[in-house]
DRENPA-3360 file (N, C-alpha, C; in nm, 2 decimals, always signed):
BEGIN
1 = XXXXXXXX = +0.12/-0.13/+0.04/+0.01/-0.03/+0.00/+0.07/+0.16/+0.00 ~ +0.01/+0.22/-0.06/+0.09/+0.37/-0.11/+0.14/+0.42/+0.06 ~ +0.20/+0.42/+0.11/+0.20/+0.53/+0.27/+0.28/+0.67/+0.24 ~ +0.31/+0.67/+0.18/+0.29/+0.82/+0.10/+0.16/+0.94/+0.07 ~ +0.10/+0.89/+0.05/-0.08/+0.95/+0.03/-0.13/+0.96/+0.14 ~ -0.13/+1.12/+0.19/-0.19/+1.15/+0.28/-0.41/+1.02/+0.29 ~ -0.44/+1.00/+0.35/-0.61/+0.99/+0.39/-0.68/+0.99/+0.28 ~ -0.74/+1.12/+0.24/-0.86/+1.09/+0.18/-0.81/+1.13/+0.03;
9 = XXXXXXXX = -0.66/+1.10/-0.03/-0.66/+1.12/-0.15/-0.57/+0.97/-0.10 ~ -0.61/+0.95/-0.07/-0.53/+0.74/-0.08/-0.66/+0.73/-0.10 ~ -0.77/+0.72/-0.08/-0.89/+0.64/-0.06/-0.93/+0.71/-0.20 ~ -0.94/+0.84/-0.21/-1.04/+0.86/-0.35/-0.95/+0.75/-0.43 ~ -0.75/+0.79/-0.40/-0.73/+0.72/-0.59/-0.68/+0.61/-0.53 ~ -0.72/+0.50/-0.42/-0.67/+0.36/-0.44/-0.82/+0.31/-0.42 ~ -0.87/+0.34/-0.38/-1.02/+0.27/-0.42/-1.13/+0.28/-0.45 ~ -1.18/+0.42/-0.42/-1.31/+0.54/-0.48/-1.24/+0.50/-0.68;
17 = XXXXXXXX = -1.16/+0.58/-0.68/-1.13/+0.54/-0.86/-1.12/+0.42/-0.91 ~ -1.07/+0.31/-0.83/-1.07/+0.17/-0.91/-1.18/+0.13/-0.88 ~ -1.32/+0.17/-0.80/-1.41/+0.09/-0.78/-1.43/+0.11/-0.86 ~ -1.53/+0.32/-0.93/-1.54/+0.33/-0.99/-1.52/+0.27/-1.13 ~ -1.39/+0.34/-1.21/-1.39/+0.28/-1.31/-1.36/+0.10/-1.39 ~ -1.38/+0.08/-1.27/-1.43/-0.09/-1.26/-1.60/-0.11/-1.25 ~ -1.68/-0.05/-1.20/-1.79/+0.02/-1.31/-1.85/+0.02/-1.41 ~ -1.75/+0.12/-1.48/-1.76/+0.22/-1.58/-1.72/+0.09/-1.62;
25 = XXXXXXXX = -1.63/-0.02/-1.63/-1.60/-0.14/-1.80/-1.73/-0.23/-1.70 ~ -1.79/-0.25/-1.64/-1.93/-0.35/-1.57/-2.11/-0.24/-1.75 ~ -2.04/-0.11/-1.71/-2.17/-0.08/-1.80/-2.14/-0.11/-1.98 ~ -2.08/-0.05/-1.99/-2.11/-0.12/-2.14/-2.05/-0.27/-2.16 ~ -2.04/-0.36/-2.11/-2.01/-0.51/-2.08/-2.15/-0.53/-2.10 ~ -2.22/-0.53/-2.04/-2.37/-0.57/-1.99/-2.42/-0.53/-2.07 ~ -2.47/-0.37/-2.04/-2.56/-0.26/-2.10/-2.51/-0.18/-2.22 ~ -2.45/-0.22/-2.38/-2.39/-0.18/-2.43/-2.46/-0.04/-2.46;
33 = XXXXXXXX = -2.58/-0.09/-2.53/-2.69/-0.04/-2.61/-2.69/+0.12/-2.49 ~ -2.76/+0.06/-2.39/-2.81/+0.20/-2.32/-2.62/+0.28/-2.30 ~ -2.50/+0.23/-2.33/-2.46/+0.33/-2.28/-2.36/+0.40/-2.35 ~ -2.39/+0.36/-2.50/-2.35/+0.42/-2.59/-2.47/+0.51/-2.65 ~ -2.62/+0.51/-2.59/-2.73/+0.63/-2.57/-2.71/+0.68/-2.48 ~ -2.75/+0.70/-2.35/-2.66/+0.84/-2.25/-2.51/+0.80/-2.29 ~ -2.48/+0.85/-2.37/-2.38/+0.93/-2.40/-2.38/+1.10/-2.44 ~ -2.53/+1.06/-2.45/-2.56/+1.24/-2.52/-2.69/+1.29/-2.49;
41 = XXXXXXXX = -2.70/+1.40/-2.38/-2.85/+1.39/-2.38/-2.96/+1.39/-2.50 ~ -3.10/+1.29/-2.47/-3.17/+1.30/-2.54/-3.11/+1.20/-2.65 ~ -3.08/+1.13/-2.67/-3.01/+1.05/-2.74/-3.12/+0.94/-2.82 ~ -3.13/+0.87/-2.84/-3.25/+0.79/-2.84/-3.20/+0.64/-2.94 ~ -3.26/+0.52/-2.79/-3.18/+0.43/-2.78/-3.16/+0.35/-2.95 ~ -3.12/+0.27/-2.98/-3.09/+0.22/-3.16/-3.02/+0.12/-3.13 ~ -3.05/+0.02/-3.16/-2.98/-0.09/-3.25/-2.82/-0.02/-3.25 ~ -2.75/-0.17/-3.18/-2.60/-0.08/-3.21/-2.52/-0.10/-3.38;
49 = XXXXXXXX = -2.51/-0.04/-3.37/-2.34/-0.08/-3.53/-2.27/-0.17/-3.46 ~ -2.15/-0.28/-3.53/-2.08/-0.32/-3.49/-1.97/-0.24/-3.45 ~ -1.95/-0.14/-3.54/-1.87/-0.05/-3.49/-1.90/+0.01/-3.31 ~ -2.01/+0.11/-3.32/-2.03/+0.07/-3.18/-2.05/+0.01/-3.10 ~ -2.03/-0.10/-3.13/-2.07/-0.19/-2.98/-1.89/-0.18/-2.97 ~ -1.82/-0.23/-3.07/-1.68/-0.27/-3.05/-1.60/-0.14/-2.94 ~ -1.64/-0.01/-3.02/-1.61/+0.09/-2.94/-1.65/+0.10/-2.80 ~ -1.78/+0.09/-2.77/-1.83/+0.07/-2.65/-1.75/-0.05/-2.55;
57 = XXXXXXXX = -1.70/-0.14/-2.56/-1.62/-0.25/-2.55/-1.48/-0.19/-2.50 ~ -1.46/-0.16/-2.61/-1.32/-0.15/-2.57/-1.25/+0.07/-2.48 ~ -1.34/+0.14/-2.50/-1.39/+0.18/-2.42/-1.40/+0.16/-2.23 ~ -1.49/+0.06/-2.22/-1.46/-0.04/-2.13/-1.36/-0.10/-2.04 ~ -1.34/-0.14/-2.18/-1.12/-0.24/-2.18/-1.08/-0.12/-2.11 ~ -1.11/-0.05/-2.18/-1.00/+0.11/-2.11/-0.99/+0.13/-1.99 ~ -1.09/+0.13/-1.94/-1.19/+0.21/-1.79/-1.10/+0.04/-1.69 ~ -1.16/-0.08/-1.72/-1.08/-0.20/-1.65/-0.92/-0.14/-1.63;
65 = XXXXXXXX = -0.88/-0.07/-1.80/-0.70/-0.07/-1.76/-0.67/-0.01/-1.67 ~ -0.73/+0.08/-1.61/-0.76/+0.23/-1.55/-0.76/+0.18/-1.45 ~ -0.86/+0.12/-1.38/-0.90/+0.05/-1.25/-0.73/-0.05/-1.19 ~ -0.75/-0.17/-1.31/-0.64/-0.18/-1.31/-0.47/-0.14/-1.24 ~ -0.41/-0.05/-1.33/-0.30/+0.00/-1.35/-0.27/+0.14/-1.23 ~ -0.42/+0.14/-1.17/-0.42/+0.22/-1.07/-0.39/+0.16/-0.93 ~ -0.49/+0.02/-0.90/-0.49/-0.04/-0.79/-0.30/-0.11/-0.78 ~ -0.25/-0.12/-0.89/-0.12/-0.23/-0.92/+0.04/-0.06/-0.88;
73 = XXXXXXXX = -0.01/+0.04/-0.95/+0.09/+0.12/-0.91/+0.08/+0.21/-0.77 ~ -0.04/+0.25/-0.77/-0.09/+0.33/-0.64/-0.05/+0.21/-0.49 ~ -0.10/+0.14/-0.55/+0.00/+0.00/-0.41/+0.06/-0.04/-0.37 ~ +0.14/-0.04/-0.48/+0.30/-0.17/-0.49/+0.41/-0.04/-0.48 ~ +0.37/+0.14/-0.48/+0.55/+0.21/-0.47/+0.54/+0.26/-0.41 ~ +0.64/+0.29/-0.29/+0.60/+0.42/-0.20/+0.73/+0.56/-0.27 ~ +0.81/+0.52/-0.41/+0.86/+0.62/-0.44/+0.70/+0.79/-0.47 ~ +0.74/+0.87/-0.44/+0.77/+0.97/-0.44/+0.69/+1.01/-0.57;
81 = XXXXXXXX = +0.84/+0.99/-0.67/+0.84/+1.06/-0.81/+0.73/+0.97/-0.90 ~ +0.64/+0.90/-0.84/+0.62/+0.73/-0.91/+0.45/+0.78/-0.87 ~ +0.44/+0.82/-0.78/+0.32/+0.86/-0.79/+0.21/+0.96/-0.81 ~ +0.35/+1.10/-0.82/+0.35/+1.25/-0.88/+0.34/+1.23/-1.04 ~ +0.38/+1.09/-1.05/+0.42/+1.11/-1.24/+0.28/+1.03/-1.26 ~ +0.21/+0.93/-1.18/+0.13/+0.90/-1.26/+0.01/+0.96/-1.22 ~ -0.01/+1.08/-1.10/-0.17/+1.12/-1.11/-0.18/+1.25/-1.21 ~ +0.00/+1.27/-1.21/+0.01/+1.42/-1.29/-0.05/+1.38/-1.48;
89 = XXXXXXXX = -0.04/+1.20/-1.49/-0.11/+1.17/-1.63/-0.24/+1.14/-1.63 ~ -0.29/+1.13/-1.53/-0.47/+1.11/-1.52/-0.51/+1.25/-1.48 ~ -0.44/+1.34/-1.41/-0.50/+1.48/-1.44/-0.50/+1.51/-1.59 ~ -0.37/+1.47/-1.67/-0.44/+1.52/-1.81/-0.45/+1.47/-1.85 ~ -0.49/+1.28/-1.88/-0.69/+1.27/-1.88/-0.75/+1.31/-1.86 ~ -0.75/+1.31/-1.72/-0.93/+1.39/-1.67/-0.94/+1.54/-1.81 ~ -0.85/+1.60/-1.77/-0.83/+1.74/-1.88/-0.88/+1.71/-2.01 ~ -0.81/+1.60/-2.05/-0.87/+1.59/-2.25/-1.04/+1.49/-2.23;
97 = XXXXXXXX = -1.02/+1.45/-2.17/-1.15/+1.33/-2.17/-1.27/+1.45/-2.10 ~ -1.25/+1.57/-2.07/-1.33/+1.67/-2.02/-1.33/+1.75/-2.15 ~ -1.25/+1.79/-2.18/-1.21/+1.88/-2.35/-1.31/+1.80/-2.45 ~ -1.25/+1.66/-2.41/-1.41/+1.57/-2.55/-1.48/+1.59/-2.54 ~ -1.58/+1.60/-2.42/-1.72/+1.53/-2.38/-1.80/+1.66/-2.44 ~ -1.69/+1.82/-2.34/-1.77/+1.92/-2.42/-1.84/+1.97/-2.54 ~ -1.69/+1.94/-2.60/-1.63/+2.00/-2.78/-1.80/+1.86/-2.77 ~ -1.80/+1.77/-2.78/-1.90/+1.70/-2.86/-2.05/+1.71/-2.83;
105 = XXXXXXXX = -2.04/+1.74/-2.72/-2.19/+1.79/-2.61/-2.22/+1.93/-2.64 ~ -2.12/+1.98/-2.67/-2.19/+2.12/-2.75/-2.17/+2.34/-2.53 ~ -2.23/+2.36/-2.55/-2.15/+2.43/-2.38/-2.35/+2.38/-2.35 ~ -2.40/+2.39/-2.35/-2.57/+2.46/-2.32/-2.53/+2.32/-2.24 ~ -2.58/+2.20/-2.34/-2.58/+2.09/-2.26/-2.40/+2.04/-2.14 ~ -2.34/+2.08/-2.15/-2.28/+2.05/-2.07/-2.24/+2.07/-1.98 ~ -2.33/+2.25/-1.95/-2.30/+2.27/-1.79/-2.50/+2.26/-1.75 ~ -2.51/+2.17/-1.81/-2.65/+2.24/-1.80/-2.75/+2.08/-1.69;
113 = XXXXXXXX = -2.69/+2.07/-1.53/-2.65/+2.00/-1.48/-2.76/+1.88/-1.43 ~ -2.88/+1.93/-1.45/-3.04/+1.91/-1.47/-3.08/+1.77/-1.57 ~ -2.98/+1.81/-1.71/-3.05/+1.74/-1.77/-2.90/+1.60/-1.80 ~ -2.79/+1.60/-1.67/-2.73/+1.56/-1.73/-2.78/+1.37/-1.70 ~ -2.73/+1.22/-1.78/-2.68/+1.12/-1.71/-2.63/+1.10/-1.65 ~ -2.66/+0.93/-1.60/-2.60/+0.91/-1.48/-2.44/+0.85/-1.59 ~ -2.45/+0.83/-1.68/-2.27/+0.82/-1.79/-2.28/+0.95/-1.74 ~ -2.34/+1.04/-1.81/-2.28/+1.22/-1.80/-2.28/+1.27/-1.66;
121 = XXXXXXXX = -2.29/+1.24/-1.56/-2.25/+1.25/-1.39/-2.08/+1.17/-1.40 ~ -2.08/+1.09/-1.43/-1.92/+0.99/-1.45/-1.84/+1.08/-1.56 ~ -1.90/+1.10/-1.61/-1.78/+1.15/-1.81/-1.78/+1.33/-1.75 ~ -1.86/+1.32/-1.71/-1.84/+1.52/-1.61/-1.79/+1.58/-1.48 ~ -1.94/+1.49/-1.47/-1.93/+1.54/-1.25/-1.84/+1.48/-1.22 ~ -1.78/+1.31/-1.18/-1.70/+1.25/-1.11/-1.54/+1.30/-1.18 ~ -1.51/+1.30/-1.35/-1.42/+1.37/-1.34/-1.34/+1.48/-1.34 ~ -1.41/+1.56/-1.30/-1.44/+1.69/-1.18/-1.37/+1.68/-1.11;
129 = XXXXXXXX = -1.46/+1.61/-1.03/-1.41/+1.57/-0.90/-1.23/+1.56/-0.90 ~ -1.25/+1.45/-0.97/-1.10/+1.32/-0.94/-0.93/+1.46/-1.03 ~ -1.03/+1.53/-1.06/-0.92/+1.65/-1.09/-0.90/+1.76/-1.05 ~ -1.00/+1.77/-1.00/-1.00/+1.84/-0.85/-0.96/+1.77/-0.70 ~ -0.93/+1.66/-0.71/-0.88/+1.61/-0.58/-0.73/+1.63/-0.63 ~ -0.70/+1.51/-0.77/-0.53/+1.55/-0.78/-0.50/+1.71/-0.77 ~ -0.54/+1.78/-0.82/-0.47/+1.91/-0.81/-0.51/+2.02/-0.68 ~ -0.56/+2.03/-0.58/-0.56/+2.00/-0.44/-0.41/+1.90/-0.36;
137 = XXXXXXXX = -0.39/+1.76/-0.45/-0.31/+1.70/-0.46/-0.17/+1.76/-0.43 ~ -0.14/+1.82/-0.54/-0.02/+1.84/-0.59/-0.01/+2.04/-0.57 ~ -0.11/+2.07/-0.48/-0.12/+2.17/-0.38/-0.09/+2.19/-0.28 ~ -0.06/+2.03/-0.21/-0.05/+2.07/-0.09/-0.13/+2.04/+0.01 ~ -0.26/+2.06/-0.01/-0.39/+2.16/+0.06/-0.42/+2.00/+0.21 ~ -0.37/+1.80/+0.12/-0.37/+1.72/+0.24/-0.27/+1.74/+0.29 ~ -0.20/+1.77/+0.24/-0.01/+1.75/+0.35/-0.05/+1.87/+0.48 ~ -0.10/+1.76/+0.53/-0.12/+1.79/+0.68/+0.07/+1.85/+0.79;
145 = XXXXXXXX = +0.15/+1.77/+0.75/+0.24/+1.78/+0.84/+0.32/+1.96/+0.80 ~ +0.34/+1.97/+0.68/+0.35/+2.13/+0.62/+0.23/+2.25/+0.66 ~ +0.11/+2.19/+0.70/+0.00/+2.28/+0.70/+0.01/+2.35/+0.87 ~ +0.13/+2.21/+0.93/+0.14/+2.20/+1.07/+0.22/+2.33/+1.11 ~ +0.38/+2.29/+1.03/+0.50/+2.36/+1.01/+0.43/+2.46/+1.00 ~ +0.36/+2.50/+0.90/+0.33/+2.70/+0.89/+0.28/+2.74/+1.02 ~ +0.17/+2.69/+1.08/+0.09/+2.72/+1.18/+0.19/+2.74/+1.33 ~ +0.33/+2.58/+1.35/+0.43/+2.68/+1.42/+0.52/+2.82/+1.38;
153 = XXXX = +0.51/+2.79/+1.31/+0.61/+2.95/+1.25/+0.53/+3.07/+1.25 ~ +0.44/+3.00/+1.26/+0.35/+3.11/+1.26/+0.29/+3.17/+1.38 ~ +0.34/+3.10/+1.43/+0.30/+3.09/+1.55/+0.44/+3.21/+1.65 ~ +0.56/+3.18/+1.66/+0.66/+3.21/+1.67/+0.66/+3.38/+1.65;
% end
């Protein structure tokens, strides 16, 4: 287990994120038609073309791969450089995921949270949450020892 992460980021990155990406793998595997139709608001479910089905399953496989990589990397290394590089790569991936989703959805549906499907909440809401968690980790928000040192210096 990576003892280099503070408790809350450790839970988010080593438990919650792998669990969520495993669930994201199951959606297209078990319900590919629903998974595809829920990508955009008001998309009408239809019989999937073979290309749509294979893309949904390949995307699901990428989610499973992310789950495995997160579990294996963060639970086997104590090297801070590896942890930082891994989390930075994921943060850049989060930005790309949000940008692609926004560009296809368009600005109005992207911000109209009341009309988001469960899939959209995962694509935007949860991805944004993970990006903010990574950014807060890099900003030192969760570094209690550094905060304690700052308070001690300020008190003197």
